[in-house]
C-alpha positions in Angstrom: -35.2 52.5 72.8 -34.0 52.6 69.1 -36.0 49.5 68.4 -39.1 51.3 69.5 -38.3 54.2 67.2 -37.7 51.9 64.3 -41.0 50.1 64.8 -42.8 53.5 65.1 -41.1 54.6 61.9 -42.2 51.4 60.1 -45.8 51.7 61.2 -46.0 55.4 60.2 -44.1 54.7 57.0 -46.5 51.9 56.1 -49.6 54.1 56.6 -47.9 57.0 54.7 -46.9 54.7 51.8 -50.5 53.4 51.5 -52.1 56.8 51.6 -49.6 58.4 49.1 -49.7 55.3 47.0 -53.0 56.4 45.6 -51.4 59.5 44.2 -47.8 58.2 43.6 -47.9 54.6 42.6 -44.1 54.1 43.2 -44.8 54.5 46.9 -46.8 51.2 47.0 -43.9 49.2 45.4 -42.2 47.1 48.0 -41.1 43.8 49.4 -43.4 41.1 50.6 -41.6 38.1 52.3 -42.0 35.8 55.1 -42.8 32.3 56.3 -46.0 30.7 55.0 -48.5 29.7 57.6 -48.3 26.2 58.7 -50.5 24.1 61.1 -49.5 21.8 63.9 -52.4 19.5 65.1 -51.9 17.9 68.6 -55.2 16.2 69.0 -56.4 18.6 71.8 -55.3 21.8 70.1 -54.3 23.2 66.8 -51.5 25.7 66.4 -51.1 27.9 63.4 -47.8 29.8 62.9 -46.6 32.1 60.2 -44.9 35.5 59.6 -45.2 37.9 56.7 -43.5 41.3 56.4 -44.9 43.8 53.9 -42.5 46.7 53.4 -43.0 49.6 51.0 -40.9 52.7 50.2 -42.5 54.8 53.0 -41.9 52.0 55.6 -38.2 51.7 54.8 -37.6 55.5 54.6 -39.3 56.4 57.8 -37.8 53.5 59.7 -34.4 54.6 58.7 -35.2 58.2 59.6 -36.4 57.3 63.0 -33.4 55.0 63.6 -31.1 57.9 62.6 -32.7 60.4 64.9 -32.8 58.0 67.8 -29.0 57.8 67.6 -28.8 61.6 68.0 -30.9 61.6 71.1 
């Protein structure tokens, strides 16, 4: 259940950070990391895999807040 709260906090925080980033530029500052996309070709199919996480200040703050409140419930 706490993982669901953390994911919800990350999504809401990401949206909040992007919206408020227009007025407060420090809200857009964040981390961008992940695994670059790579392709596996098997002759009959092509598989592309990759993972990128973009976290801003709002994402981290709300994810921690939701995680904190989920432990209280």
